[in-house]
DRENDO-1510 file (C-alpha; in Angstrom, 1 decimal, always signed):
<recs>
REC; n; res; u; v; w
REC; 1; MET; +168.7; +116.9; +132.1 .
REC; 2; ILE; +166.2; +114.1; +132.6 .
REC; 3; VAL; +162.8; +114.8; +134.1 .
REC; 4; SER; +160.8; +111.8; +135.1 .
REC; 5; ASN; +158.2; +110.9; +137.7 .
REC; 6; ARG; +160.6; +108.7; +139.5 .
REC; 7; LEU; +164.3; +109.0; +140.2 .
REC; 8; PRO; +166.9; +106.5; +139.0 .
REC; 9; VAL; +167.6; +105.5; +142.7 .
REC; 10; ASP; +165.4; +104.1; +145.4 .
REC; 11; HIS; +165.6; +105.2; +149.0 .
REC; 12; VAL; +166.7; +102.4; +151.4 .
REC; 13; SER; +167.1; +104.1; +154.7 .
REC; 14; GLY; +168.2; +107.2; +156.6 .
REC; 15; GLU; +167.7; +110.9; +156.1 .
REC; 16; GLY; +169.7; +113.9; +154.9 .
REC; 17; GLU; +173.4; +113.2; +154.5 .
REC; 18; ASN; +172.9; +109.7; +156.1 .
REC; 19; ALA; +170.4; +108.6; +153.5 .
REC; 20; VAL; +171.2; +105.3; +151.7 .
REC; 21; TRP; +170.2; +104.9; +148.1 .
REC; 22; ARG; +170.3; +102.0; +145.6 .
REC; 23; PRO; +170.0; +102.1; +141.8 .
REC; 24; SER; +166.6; +101.4; +140.3 .
REC; 25; PRO; +166.6; +98.3; +138.1 .
REC; 26; GLY; +164.7; +99.9; +135.2 .
REC; 27; GLY; +165.9; +99.8; +131.6 .
REC; 28; LEU; +165.6; +103.6; +131.3 .
REC; 29; VAL; +168.3; +104.0; +133.9 .
REC; 30; ALA; +170.6; +101.6; +132.1 .
REC; 31; ALA; +170.1; +103.4; +128.8 .
REC; 32; LEU; +170.8; +106.9; +130.1 .
REC; 33; GLU; +173.3; +106.4; +132.9 .
REC; 34; PRO; +176.5; +106.4; +130.8 .
REC; 35; MET; +175.4; +109.5; +128.9 .
REC; 36; MET; +174.3; +111.3; +132.1 .
REC; 37; LYS; +177.8; +110.7; +133.6 .
REC; 38; ARG; +179.6; +111.8; +130.5 .
REC; 39; GLU; +177.5; +115.0; +130.1 .
REC; 40; ASP; +177.5; +116.0; +133.8 .
REC; 41; GLY; +173.7; +115.4; +133.8 .
REC; 42; VAL; +171.0; +116.2; +136.3 .
REC; 43; TRP; +168.1; +113.8; +137.0 .
REC; 44; ILE; +164.9; +115.3; +138.4 .
REC; 45; GLY; +162.1; +113.1; +139.9 .
REC; 46; TRP; +160.2; +112.0; +142.9 .
REC; 47; VAL; +161.8; +109.7; +145.5 .
REC; 48; GLY; +158.6; +107.5; +145.8 .
REC; 49; ILE; +157.9; +108.5; +149.4 .
REC; 50; PRO; +155.1; +111.0; +150.2 .
REC; 51; ASP; +155.8; +113.9; +152.4 .
REC; 52; ALA; +159.6; +113.3; +152.3 .
REC; 53; GLU; +162.0; +116.2; +151.7 .
REC; 54; PHE; +165.5; +115.5; +150.4 .
REC; 55; GLU; +168.2; +117.9; +149.4 .
REC; 56; PRO; +170.0; +117.4; +146.0 .
REC; 57; PHE; +172.7; +114.8; +146.1 .
REC; 58; GLU; +175.0; +112.8; +143.9 .
REC; 59; ALA; +174.5; +109.1; +143.2 .
REC; 60; ASP; +177.0; +107.1; +141.1 .
REC; 61; GLY; +178.2; +110.2; +139.2 .
REC; 62; ILE; +174.7; +111.6; +138.5 .
REC; 63; ASP; +173.4; +114.7; +140.1 .
REC; 64; ILE; +170.0; +113.9; +141.7 .
REC; 65; LYS; +167.4; +116.6; +142.4 .
REC; 66; PRO; +164.4; +115.2; +144.3 .
REC; 67; VAL; +160.9; +116.7; +143.9 .
REC; 68; ALA; +158.7; +116.4; +147.0 .
REC; 69; LEU; +155.1; +115.2; +146.7 .
REC; 70; SER; +152.6; +115.3; +149.6 .
REC; 71; ALA; +150.3; +112.4; +150.4 .
REC; 72; GLN; +147.5; +114.4; +148.7 .
REC; 73; ASP; +149.7; +114.9; +145.6 .
REC; 74; VAL; +150.2; +111.2; +145.4 .
REC; 75; GLU; +146.5; +110.6; +145.8 .
REC; 76; TYR; +145.3; +113.2; +143.3 .
REC; 77; TYR; +148.2; +113.6; +140.8 .
REC; 78; TYR; +149.6; +110.1; +140.7 .
REC; 79; GLU; +147.0; +107.6; +141.8 .
REC; 80; GLY; +144.2; +109.8; +140.6 .
REC; 81; PHE; +144.8; +111.7; +137.3 .
REC; 82; SER; +147.8; +109.8; +136.1 .
REC; 83; ASN; +146.7; +106.2; +136.9 .
REC; 84; ASP; +142.9; +106.4; +137.1 .
REC; 85; THR; +142.3; +109.0; +134.3 .
REC; 86; LEU; +145.1; +109.0; +131.8 .
REC; 87; TRP; +146.3; +105.3; +132.1 .
REC; 88; PRO; +142.9; +103.7; +131.3 .
REC; 89; LEU; +142.1; +106.4; +128.7 .
REC; 90; TYR; +145.4; +105.9; +126.9 .
REC; 91; HIS; +144.9; +102.1; +127.0 .
REC; 92; ASP; +141.7; +102.2; +124.9 .
REC; 93; VAL; +139.4; +102.4; +127.9 .
REC; 94; ILE; +139.9; +98.8; +128.9 .
REC; 95; ALA; +138.8; +100.1; +132.3 .
REC; 96; PRO; +136.6; +103.2; +132.6 .
REC; 97; PRO; +138.6; +106.4; +133.3 .
REC; 98; SER; +137.6; +108.8; +136.0 .
REC; 99; PHE; +137.4; +112.5; +135.4 .
REC; 100; HIS; +137.7; +114.8; +138.5 .
REC; 101; ARG; +138.6; +118.5; +138.4 .
REC; 102; GLU; +140.5; +118.2; +141.7 .
REC; 103; TRP; +142.8; +115.6; +140.1 .
REC; 104; TRP; +143.4; +117.8; +137.1 .
REC; 105; GLU; +144.3; +120.8; +139.3 .
REC; 106; ALA; +146.7; +118.6; +141.2 .
REC; 107; TYR; +148.2; +117.4; +137.9 .
REC; 108; VAL; +148.8; +120.9; +136.8 .
REC; 109; GLN; +150.4; +121.9; +140.1 .
REC; 110; VAL; +152.7; +119.0; +140.3 .
REC; 111; ASN; +153.8; +119.4; +136.6 .
REC; 112; ARG; +154.6; +123.0; +137.5 .
REC; 113; ARG; +156.7; +121.8; +140.4 .
REC; 114; PHE; +158.7; +119.5; +138.1 .
REC; 115; ALA; +159.1; +122.2; +135.5 .
REC; 116; ASP; +160.3; +124.7; +138.2 .
REC; 117; ALA; +162.9; +122.2; +139.5 .
REC; 118; ALA; +164.2; +121.8; +135.9 .
REC; 119; LEU; +164.3; +125.6; +135.3 .
REC; 120; GLU; +166.4; +126.1; +138.5 .
REC; 121; SER; +169.1; +123.8; +137.2 .
REC; 122; ALA; +169.0; +124.3; +133.4 .
REC; 123; ALA; +172.1; +126.0; +131.9 .
REC; 124; PRO; +171.6; +128.1; +128.8 .
REC; 125; GLY; +170.8; +125.9; +125.8 .
REC; 126; ALA; +170.5; +122.8; +128.0 .
REC; 127; VAL; +168.9; +119.6; +126.6 .
REC; 128; VAL; +166.0; +118.6; +128.7 .
REC; 129; TRP; +164.4; +115.2; +128.2 .
REC; 130; VAL; +161.0; +114.8; +129.8 .
REC; 131; HIS; +159.5; +111.3; +130.3 .
REC; 132; ASP; +156.0; +109.8; +130.2 .
REC; 133; TYR; +152.3; +110.5; +130.7 .
REC; 134; GLN; +152.6; +111.9; +134.3 .
REC; 135; LEU; +154.5; +115.0; +133.0 .
REC; 136; GLN; +152.8; +115.9; +129.7 .
REC; 137; LEU; +152.4; +119.6; +130.7 .
REC; 138; VAL; +156.1; +120.1; +131.5 .
REC; 139; PRO; +157.4; +120.8; +127.9 .
REC; 140; LYS; +155.2; +123.9; +127.4 .
REC; 141; MET; +156.0; +125.2; +130.9 .
REC; 142; LEU; +159.7; +124.9; +130.1 .
REC; 143; ARG; +159.2; +126.4; +126.6 .
REC; 144; ASP; +157.3; +129.4; +127.8 .
REC; 145; ALA; +159.9; +130.2; +130.5 .
REC; 146; ARG; +163.0; +129.3; +128.5 .
REC; 147; PRO; +162.8; +129.2; +124.7 .
REC; 148; ASP; +166.5; +128.6; +124.5 .
REC; 149; LEU; +166.1; +125.1; +125.9 .
REC; 150; VAL; +166.2; +122.0; +123.7 .
REC; 151; ILE; +163.3; +119.9; +124.9 .
REC; 152; GLY; +162.4; +116.3; +124.2 .
REC; 153; PHE; +159.5; +114.3; +125.4 .
REC; 154; PHE; +159.0; +110.5; +125.3 .
REC; 155; ASP; +155.6; +108.8; +125.8 .
REC; 156; HIS; +156.2; +105.3; +127.1 .
REC; 157; ILE; +152.6; +104.3; +126.8 .
REC; 158; PRO; +150.2; +104.3; +123.8 .
REC; 159; PHE; +148.6; +107.5; +122.5 .
REC; 160; PRO; +144.9; +106.7; +121.8 .
REC; 161; ALA; +142.9; +107.2; +118.7 .
REC; 162; TYR; +141.1; +110.6; +118.5 .
REC; 163; GLY; +137.7; +109.2; +119.3 .
REC; 164; ILE; +138.9; +107.9; +122.6 .
REC; 165; TYR; +141.3; +110.8; +123.4 .
REC; 166; ALA; +138.5; +113.3; +122.8 .
REC; 167; GLN; +136.8; +112.2; +125.9 .
REC; 168; LEU; +139.4; +113.9; +128.1 .
REC; 169; PRO; +138.0; +117.2; +129.3 .
REC; 170; TRP; +141.4; +118.8; +129.3 .
REC; 171; ARG; +142.4; +117.4; +125.9 .
REC; 172; LYS; +143.6; +120.7; +124.4 .
REC; 173; GLN; +145.7; +121.6; +127.4 .
REC; 174; VAL; +147.6; +118.2; +127.2 .
REC; 175; VAL; +148.2; +118.5; +123.5 .
REC; 176; GLU; +149.5; +122.1; +123.9 .
REC; 177; GLY; +151.7; +120.9; +126.8 .
REC; 178; LEU; +153.3; +118.2; +124.6 .
REC; 179; LEU; +153.8; +120.7; +121.7 .
REC; 180; GLY; +156.2; +122.6; +123.9 .
REC; 181; ALA; +158.8; +120.0; +123.0 .
REC; 182; ASP; +161.1; +120.0; +120.0 .
REC; 183; VAL; +160.9; +116.3; +119.6 .
REC; 184; ILE; +158.0; +114.1; +120.8 .
REC; 185; GLY; +158.7; +110.4; +120.8 .
REC; 186; PHE; +156.2; +107.5; +120.7 .
REC; 187; GLN; +156.5; +103.7; +120.8 .
REC; 188; ARG; +154.6; +103.1; +117.5 .
REC; 189; LEU; +153.9; +104.7; +114.2 .
REC; 190; GLY; +150.2; +104.6; +114.9 .
REC; 191; ASP; +150.7; +106.4; +118.2 .
REC; 192; ALA; +152.5; +109.3; +116.4 .
REC; 193; GLY; +149.7; +109.3; +113.9 .
REC; 194; ASN; +147.0; +109.5; +116.6 .
REC; 195; PHE; +148.8; +112.4; +118.2 .
REC; 196; ALA; +149.1; +114.3; +114.8 .
REC; 197; ARG; +145.4; +113.8; +114.2 .
REC; 198; ALA; +144.5; +115.1; +117.7 .
REC; 199; VAL; +146.6; +118.2; +116.9 .
REC; 200; ARG; +144.8; +118.8; +113.6 .
REC; 201; ARG; +141.3; +118.2; +115.1 .
REC; 202; LEU; +141.8; +120.2; +118.3 .
REC; 203; LEU; +144.1; +123.0; +117.2 .
REC; 204; GLY; +143.9; +123.1; +113.4 .
REC; 205; TYR; +147.7; +123.1; +113.0 .
REC; 206; GLU; +149.3; +121.8; +109.8 .
REC; 207; THR; +151.3; +118.6; +109.8 .
REC; 208; ARG; +153.7; +117.3; +107.2 .
REC; 209; GLY; +154.5; +113.7; +107.8 .
REC; 210; SER; +156.2; +113.7; +111.2 .
REC; 211; VAL; +156.6; +117.5; +111.4 .
REC; 212; ILE; +154.0; +119.6; +113.1 .
REC; 213; GLU; +153.9; +123.4; +112.5 .
REC; 214; VAL; +153.0; +125.4; +115.7 .
REC; 215; PRO; +151.9; +128.9; +114.8 .
REC; 216; LEU; +153.6; +131.8; +116.7 .
REC; 217; ASP; +152.1; +135.2; +117.6 .
REC; 218; ASP; +153.8; +138.3; +116.3 .
REC; 219; ASP; +155.7; +138.9; +119.5 .
REC; 220; GLU; +156.7; +135.2; +119.9 .
REC; 221; GLY; +159.7; +133.5; +118.4 .
REC; 222; VAL; +162.5; +135.5; +120.0 .
REC; 223; GLY; +165.0; +132.9; +121.3 .
REC; 224; HIS; +163.0; +130.0; +119.9 .
REC; 225; ARG; +164.7; +127.4; +117.7 .
REC; 226; HIS; +163.8; +126.5; +114.1 .
REC; 227; VAL; +161.3; +129.3; +113.6 .
REC; 228; LYS; +160.3; +129.8; +110.0 .
REC; 229; THR; +157.6; +131.2; +107.8 .
REC; 230; ASN; +155.6; +128.4; +106.2 .
REC; 231; ARG; +154.0; +128.4; +102.7 .
REC; 232; ARG; +151.0; +130.2; +104.0 .
REC; 233; GLY; +153.1; +133.1; +105.3 .
REC; 234; THR; +152.6; +132.1; +108.9 .
REC; 235; ARG; +155.5; +132.2; +111.4 .
REC; 236; VAL; +155.7; +128.7; +112.9 .
REC; 237; ARG; +157.9; +126.6; +115.2 .
REC; 238; THR; +158.4; +123.1; +113.9 .
REC; 239; VAL; +158.0; +120.0; +116.2 .
REC; 240; LEU; +159.0; +116.5; +115.3 .
REC; 241; ALA; +156.6; +113.8; +116.5 .
REC; 242; LYS; +157.5; +110.3; +115.4 .
REC; 243; GLN; +158.1; +106.7; +116.7 .
REC; 244; PHE; +161.3; +105.7; +118.6 .
REC; 245; PRO; +160.5; +102.2; +119.8 .
REC; 246; ILE; +162.2; +101.6; +123.2 .
REC; 247; SER; +164.3; +98.5; +123.9 .
REC; 248; ILE; +166.3; +96.8; +126.7 .
REC; 249; ASP; +169.9; +96.5; +127.8 .
REC; 250; THR; +170.4; +93.3; +125.7 .
REC; 251; ALA; +174.0; +92.8; +126.7 .
REC; 252; ARG; +173.2; +92.7; +130.4 .
REC; 253; TYR; +170.5; +90.0; +129.9 .
REC; 254; GLN; +172.9; +87.9; +127.7 .
REC; 255; GLU; +175.6; +88.3; +130.4 .
REC; 256; LEU; +173.2; +87.1; +133.1 .
REC; 257; ALA; +171.9; +84.2; +131.0 .
REC; 258; SER; +175.5; +83.0; +130.5 .
REC; 259; ARG; +176.3; +82.8; +134.3 .
REC; 260; PRO; +176.6; +79.2; +135.5 .
REC; 261; ASP; +174.7; +79.9; +138.8 .
REC; 262; ILE; +171.7; +81.3; +136.9 .
REC; 263; GLN; +171.7; +78.4; +134.5 .
REC; 264; ALA; +171.8; +76.1; +137.5 .
REC; 265; ARG; +168.9; +78.0; +139.1 .
REC; 266; ALA; +166.9; +77.5; +135.8 .
REC; 267; ARG; +167.4; +73.7; +136.1 .
REC; 268; GLN; +166.4; +73.9; +139.7 .
REC; 269; ILE; +163.2; +75.7; +138.8 .
REC; 270; ARG; +162.2; +72.9; +136.4 .
REC; 271; GLU; +162.9; +70.3; +139.1 .
REC; 272; GLU; +160.8; +72.2; +141.6 .
REC; 273; LEU; +157.9; +72.3; +139.1 .
REC; 274; GLY; +158.1; +68.5; +138.7 .
REC; 275; ASN; +160.2; +68.5; +135.4 .
REC; 276; PRO; +157.1; +69.0; +133.1 .
REC; 277; ALA; +157.7; +68.6; +129.4 .
REC; 278; THR; +156.6; +72.2; +128.9 .
REC; 279; ILE; +156.7; +75.2; +131.2 .
REC; 280; MET; +154.6; +78.2; +130.1 .
REC; 281; LEU; +155.5; +81.6; +131.6 .
REC; 282; GLY; +153.7; +84.9; +132.1 .
REC; 283; VAL; +155.4; +87.9; +133.7 .
REC; 284; ASP; +153.4; +91.0; +134.2 .
REC; 285; ARG; +152.5; +93.8; +136.5 .
REC; 286; LEU; +149.1; +93.0; +137.9 .
REC; 287; ASP; +147.4; +95.4; +135.5 .
REC; 288; TYR; +144.2; +95.1; +133.6 .
REC; 289; THR; +146.0; +96.0; +130.3 .
REC; 290; LYS; +148.1; +92.8; +130.4 .
REC; 291; GLY; +145.4; +90.3; +129.5 .
REC; 292; ILE; +146.2; +88.0; +132.4 .
REC; 293; GLY; +142.5; +86.9; +132.6 .
REC; 294; HIS; +142.4; +86.1; +128.9 .
REC; 295; ARG; +145.6; +84.0; +129.3 .
REC; 296; LEU; +144.2; +82.1; +132.3 .
REC; 297; LYS; +140.9; +81.5; +130.5 .
REC; 298; ALA; +142.6; +80.0; +127.4 .
REC; 299; TYR; +144.9; +77.8; +129.6 .
REC; 300; GLY; +142.0; +76.6; +131.7 .
REC; 301; GLU; +140.0; +75.6; +128.6 .
REC; 302; LEU; +142.9; +73.7; +127.2 .
REC; 303; LEU; +143.0; +71.7; +130.4 .
REC; 304; ARG; +139.2; +71.2; +130.3 .
REC; 305; ASP; +139.3; +70.1; +126.7 .
REC; 306; GLN; +142.2; +67.7; +127.5 .
REC; 307; SER; +144.2; +69.4; +124.7 .
REC; 308; ILE; +147.0; +69.6; +127.3 .
REC; 309; ASP; +147.7; +67.5; +130.4 .
REC; 310; VAL; +148.7; +69.0; +133.8 .
REC; 311; GLU; +151.3; +66.3; +134.2 .
REC; 312; ASN; +153.1; +67.6; +131.1 .
REC; 313; VAL; +152.3; +71.3; +130.9 .
REC; 314; THR; +152.4; +73.8; +133.8 .
REC; 315; LEU; +151.9; +77.6; +133.8 .
REC; 316; VAL; +154.0; +79.9; +136.0 .
REC; 317; GLN; +152.4; +83.3; +136.4 .
REC; 318; VAL; +154.4; +86.1; +138.0 .
REC; 319; ALA; +152.1; +89.0; +138.7 .
REC; 320; SER; +154.0; +91.8; +140.5 .
REC; 321; PRO; +152.0; +94.1; +142.8 .
REC; 322; SER; +150.9; +97.3; +141.1 .
REC; 323; ARG; +148.9; +100.4; +142.3 .
REC; 324; GLU; +147.3; +98.4; +145.1 .
REC; 325; ARG; +145.5; +101.5; +146.5 .
REC; 326; VAL; +143.5; +102.0; +143.3 .
REC; 327; GLU; +140.1; +100.3; +143.5 .
REC; 328; THR; +140.3; +98.9; +139.9 .
REC; 329; TYR; +143.5; +97.1; +140.7 .
REC; 330; LYS; +142.1; +95.6; +144.0 .
REC; 331; GLN; +139.2; +94.2; +142.0 .
REC; 332; LEU; +141.6; +92.8; +139.3 .
REC; 333; ARG; +143.7; +91.0; +141.9 .
REC; 334; ASP; +140.6; +89.4; +143.4 .
REC; 335; GLU; +139.4; +88.2; +139.9 .
REC; 336; VAL; +142.8; +86.8; +138.9 .
REC; 337; GLU; +143.4; +85.0; +142.2 .
REC; 338; LEU; +139.9; +83.5; +142.1 .
REC; 339; THR; +140.5; +82.2; +138.6 .
REC; 340; VAL; +143.8; +80.7; +139.6 .
REC; 341; SER; +142.3; +79.0; +142.6 .
REC; 342; ARG; +139.4; +77.5; +140.5 .
REC; 343; ILE; +141.7; +76.2; +137.8 .
REC; 344; ASN; +144.1; +74.7; +140.4 .
REC; 345; GLY; +141.2; +73.1; +142.3 .
REC; 346; ASP; +139.8; +71.6; +139.1 .
REC; 347; TYR; +142.9; +70.3; +137.4 .
REC; 348; SER; +145.9; +70.1; +139.8 .
REC; 349; THR; +147.1; +66.7; +141.0 .
REC; 350; ILE; +149.1; +65.8; +144.2 .
REC; 351; GLY; +152.4; +66.0; +142.3 .
REC; 352; HIS; +151.6; +68.7; +139.7 .
REC; 353; THR; +150.1; +72.1; +140.2 .
REC; 354; ALA; +148.3; +73.6; +137.1 .
REC; 355; ILE; +149.3; +77.2; +137.8 .
REC; 356; SER; +152.2; +78.4; +140.0 .
REC; 357; TYR; +150.9; +81.9; +140.9 .
REC; 358; LEU; +153.5; +84.4; +142.3 .
REC; 359; HIS; +152.2; +87.8; +143.5 .
REC; 360; GLN; +155.5; +89.4; +144.1 .
REC; 361; GLY; +158.5; +91.0; +142.4 .
REC; 362; TYR; +161.8; +89.3; +141.8 .
REC; 363; PRO; +165.3; +90.5; +141.2 .
REC; 364; ARG; +166.6; +90.4; +137.6 .
REC; 365; GLU; +168.8; +87.3; +138.2 .
REC; 366; GLU; +165.7; +85.3; +139.2 .
REC; 367; MET; +163.8; +86.5; +136.2 .
REC; 368; VAL; +166.5; +85.5; +133.8 .
REC; 369; ALA; +166.5; +82.0; +135.4 .
REC; 370; LEU; +162.7; +81.8; +134.8 .
REC; 371; TYR; +163.2; +82.9; +131.2 .
REC; 372; LEU; +165.8; +80.1; +130.7 .
REC; 373; ALA; +163.5; +77.6; +132.4 .
REC; 374; ALA; +160.4; +78.5; +130.3 .
REC; 375; ASP; +159.7; +76.8; +127.0 .
REC; 376; VAL; +156.9; +79.2; +126.1 .
REC; 377; MET; +156.6; +82.9; +127.0 .
REC; 378; LEU; +153.0; +84.2; +127.0 .
REC; 379; VAL; +152.7; +88.0; +126.4 .
REC; 380; THR; +148.9; +88.6; +125.9 .
REC; 381; ALA; +148.5; +92.3; +126.7 .
REC; 382; LEU; +145.3; +93.9; +125.5 .
REC; 383; ARG; +147.1; +97.2; +124.9 .
REC; 384; ASP; +150.8; +97.9; +125.6 .
REC; 385; GLY; +153.1; +100.7; +124.5 .
REC; 386; MET; +156.0; +98.3; +124.0 .
REC; 387; ASN; +156.2; +95.4; +126.5 .
REC; 388; LEU; +159.8; +94.9; +127.4 .
REC; 389; VAL; +159.2; +91.4; +128.9 .
REC; 390; ALA; +159.0; +90.0; +125.4 .
REC; 391; LYS; +162.4; +91.4; +124.6 .
REC; 392; GLU; +163.9; +90.3; +127.9 .
REC; 393; TYR; +162.8; +86.7; +127.2 .
REC; 394; VAL; +164.4; +86.7; +123.8 .
REC; 395; ALA; +167.6; +88.4; +124.9 .
REC; 396; SER; +168.0; +85.7; +127.7 .
REC; 397; ARG; +167.6; +82.8; +125.3 .
REC; 398; ILE; +171.2; +82.4; +124.4 .
REC; 399; ASP; +170.5; +78.8; +123.6 .
REC; 400; ASN; +168.3; +79.9; +120.6 .
REC; 401; ASP; +165.4; +78.0; +122.0 .
REC; 402; GLY; +161.9; +78.8; +123.4 .
REC; 403; VAL; +158.7; +80.2; +121.8 .
REC; 404; LEU; +157.3; +83.7; +122.2 .
REC; 405; VAL; +153.5; +84.0; +122.0 .
REC; 406; LEU; +153.0; +87.8; +121.5 .
REC; 407; SER; +149.9; +90.0; +121.4 .
REC; 408; GLU; +149.5; +92.0; +118.3 .
REC; 409; PHE; +148.4; +94.9; +120.5 .
REC; 410; THR; +151.9; +95.5; +121.9 .
REC; 411; GLY; +154.5; +97.8; +120.4 .
REC; 412; ALA; +156.9; +94.8; +120.4 .
REC; 413; SER; +154.8; +93.1; +117.8 .
REC; 414; ASP; +155.8; +95.7; +115.2 .
REC; 415; GLU; +159.4; +94.5; +115.5 .
REC; 416; MET; +159.1; +90.8; +116.6 .
REC; 417; LYS; +157.5; +89.3; +113.6 .
REC; 418; GLN; +158.9; +85.8; +114.2 .
REC; 419; ALA; +156.9; +85.4; +117.4 .
REC; 420; LEU; +153.5; +83.7; +117.3 .
REC; 421; LEU; +151.3; +86.8; +117.0 .
REC; 422; VAL; +147.8; +86.5; +118.6 .
REC; 423; ASN; +144.7; +88.5; +119.3 .
REC; 424; PRO; +144.2; +87.9; +123.0 .
REC; 425; HIS; +140.4; +88.6; +122.7 .
REC; 426; ASP; +140.2; +85.6; +120.4 .
REC; 427; ILE; +140.3; +82.8; +123.0 .
REC; 428; GLU; +140.1; +80.0; +120.4 .
REC; 429; GLY; +143.0; +81.6; +118.4 .
REC; 430; LEU; +145.0; +82.1; +121.6 .
REC; 431; LYS; +144.5; +78.4; +122.6 .
REC; 432; HIS; +145.6; +77.3; +119.1 .
REC; 433; ALA; +148.8; +79.4; +119.4 .
REC; 434; MET; +149.5; +77.9; +122.8 .
REC; 435; VAL; +149.2; +74.4; +121.5 .
REC; 436; ARG; +151.3; +75.3; +118.4 .
REC; 437; ALA; +154.0; +76.7; +120.7 .
REC; 438; ILE; +154.0; +73.5; +122.8 .
REC; 439; GLU; +154.2; +71.2; +119.7 .
REC; 440; MET; +156.6; +73.4; +117.6 .
REC; 441; PRO; +159.6; +71.4; +116.3 .
REC; 442; LYS; +163.0; +72.3; +117.6 .
REC; 443; ARG; +164.2; +73.4; +114.2 .
REC; 444; GLU; +161.4; +75.9; +113.8 .
REC; 445; ARG; +161.9; +77.2; +117.4 .
REC; 446; SER; +165.5; +77.8; +116.7 .
REC; 447; ARG; +164.9; +79.6; +113.4 .
REC; 448; ARG; +162.3; +81.9; +114.9 .
REC; 449; MET; +164.4; +82.6; +118.0 .
REC; 450; ARG; +167.5; +83.4; +116.0 .
REC; 451; ALA; +165.6; +86.0; +114.0 .
REC; 452; LEU; +164.1; +87.5; +117.1 .
REC; 453; ARG; +167.4; +87.7; +118.9 .
REC; 454; LYS; +169.1; +89.4; +115.9 .
REC; 455; ARG; +166.5; +92.1; +116.1 .
REC; 456; VAL; +166.7; +92.6; +119.8 .
REC; 457; ILE; +170.5; +92.6; +119.9 .
REC; 458; THR; +170.7; +95.1; +117.0 .
REC; 459; HIS; +168.1; +97.4; +118.4 .
REC; 460; ASP; +169.0; +97.7; +122.0 .
REC; 461; VAL; +168.2; +100.4; +124.5 .
REC; 462; GLN; +171.5; +102.2; +123.8 .
REC; 463; ARG; +170.6; +102.5; +120.2 .
REC; 464; TRP; +167.1; +103.8; +121.2 .
REC; 465; SER; +168.5; +106.6; +123.4 .
REC; 466; ALA; +171.2; +107.5; +120.8 .
REC; 467; THR; +168.5; +107.7; +118.0 .
REC; 468; PHE; +166.4; +110.0; +120.1 .
REC; 469; PHE; +169.3; +112.2; +121.0 .
REC; 470; ASP; +170.4; +112.3; +117.4 .
REC; 471; ALA; +167.0; +113.8; +116.6 .
REC; 472; LEU; +167.4; +116.4; +119.3 .
REC; 473; THR; +170.9; +117.1; +118.0 .
REC; 474; HIS; +169.5; +117.8; +114.6 .
REC; 475; VAL; +167.0; +120.1; +116.2 .
REC; 476; THR; +169.8; +122.2; +117.4 .
REC; 477; LYS; +171.5; +122.3; +114.0 .
REC; 478; GLU; +168.7; +122.4; +111.4 .
REC; 479; ASP; +167.0; +125.7; +110.5 .
REC; 480; ASP; +164.3; +123.7; +108.7 .
REC; 481; PHE; +163.4; +120.7; +110.7 .
REC; 482; GLY; +161.0; +119.6; +107.9 .
REC; 483; ALA; +163.8; +119.5; +105.4 .
REC; 484; HIS; +165.8; +117.3; +107.7 .
REC; 485; GLU; +162.9; +114.9; +108.2 .
REC; 486; ALA; +162.1; +114.8; +104.5 .
REC; 487; ALA; +165.8; +114.0; +103.8 .
REC; 488; GLN; +165.6; +111.0; +106.2 .
REC; 489; ASN; +162.3; +109.8; +104.7 .
REC; 490; PRO; +161.5; +111.2; +101.3 .
REC; 491; GLN; +158.3; +109.1; +101.1 .
REC; 492; VAL; +156.7; +110.9; +104.0 .
REC; 493; ALA; +153.2; +112.0; +103.0 .
REC; 494; ARG; +151.9; +115.5; +103.6 .
REC; 495; SER; +148.9; +116.0; +105.8 .
REC; 496; VAL; +146.7; +119.0; +106.2 .
REC; 497; PRO; +144.2; +120.0; +108.9 .
REC; 498; GLY; +141.2; +117.6; +108.8 .
REC; 499; SER; +142.8; +115.0; +106.6 .
REC; 500; GLU; +143.6; +111.4; +107.4 .
REC; 501; GLY; +147.4; +110.9; +107.6 .
REC; 502; PRO; +148.8; +107.6; +106.5 .
REC; 503; ALA; +150.3; +106.9; +109.9 .
REC; 504; GLU; +147.1; +106.9; +111.8 .
REC; 505; SER; +145.5; +103.9; +113.3 .
</recs>
């Protein structure tokens, strides 16, 4: 059973039995769809439309159970607490988070609704995998009601350092909510370490490497899995919290990049841009975490300093619409578009536009054509759990060409060491990396891209989901979860309450 904020299908038209649905294009769906069909799975989530009621239905072999959200739920739970409180807080307060009790109350109520929907469908001993920051209370709600369930949780965004996380007024409730899971997955080692430290600081629980010991009351533990007595004589339930870096459907991107029509479209894109010597590309949601402003500033200064020439180098910036009803995002769009207009006004010529700015989403086929057309991919996020665009670009470059400029503040930077790693706050360093990418010899480009492609092909999204479910499978089989984890990693250090674990950032 998958529980996520959104369903794996989007509503196209109609109501009731006449409703028409289409598959969502996300990588999570691609990763889990085969397993869901094989295991007769149920997917629980919101349809994306406020005040819309839909009965359960089947879509492409997966049982779908919609959860309804009112317009106020969307405003308070989704746009409010999820995206104007948790999102900025978890992304290192790049924008100031808002703390409103009404939003928190709505978050609790909606999490309860998702948990109840899962409980209605969960068979004895069912495996329930809950996804992302919108549903952090669901694991404990499930655990309290059904200790027989095997519960996993995956956090797709960063988990902040304790000094930042501690600002959240409901910090204990969220940590306790997550500890209802058997396995808690994070994108990076540092995120898992940050969570473990929050557990120690807020709750005083003992942690041993990736294993957290959750104390049980005398009347607890009946029906719970992997309950044991620890070295202090306390009855505990063990929880695994570690990194499981997500990836993409690499084979699908390679398949698209091999299609003659998409390769022809890539050539057409270059012609439409005036056949510049170098096309630089940015592909992002229009979000303040993505560092779009820093990228534009560096590019504008390179044109100002005449380090590059608009006749030879152009920047294509795809900025897909995001959370446009949230005030912070409205302001960001105004700032980005003003910057683009100023740079184009200052440096464009009749035949060559400095920046081609596209505020819209595109189908995957068009994105792969853009990846093939681009000589340099710019990923300059200020904070990102993973950043799958970097992996999509590499997977699409079946010609073993192109240069990836990648922020060190993305989860992808942990794996993609052959990219040009940058600190996007360092504008001079970013400019230097952009020029180096433009001037890089073909032999070095090919060497770096081959290494990047090997990593992305080996560690694809199917491997990610299989690794996470393998951890959940061991949860069902191991009496001592800590022993299993120690066997996998004998060098794991032991941490006690109040200490600094080696995995923390």
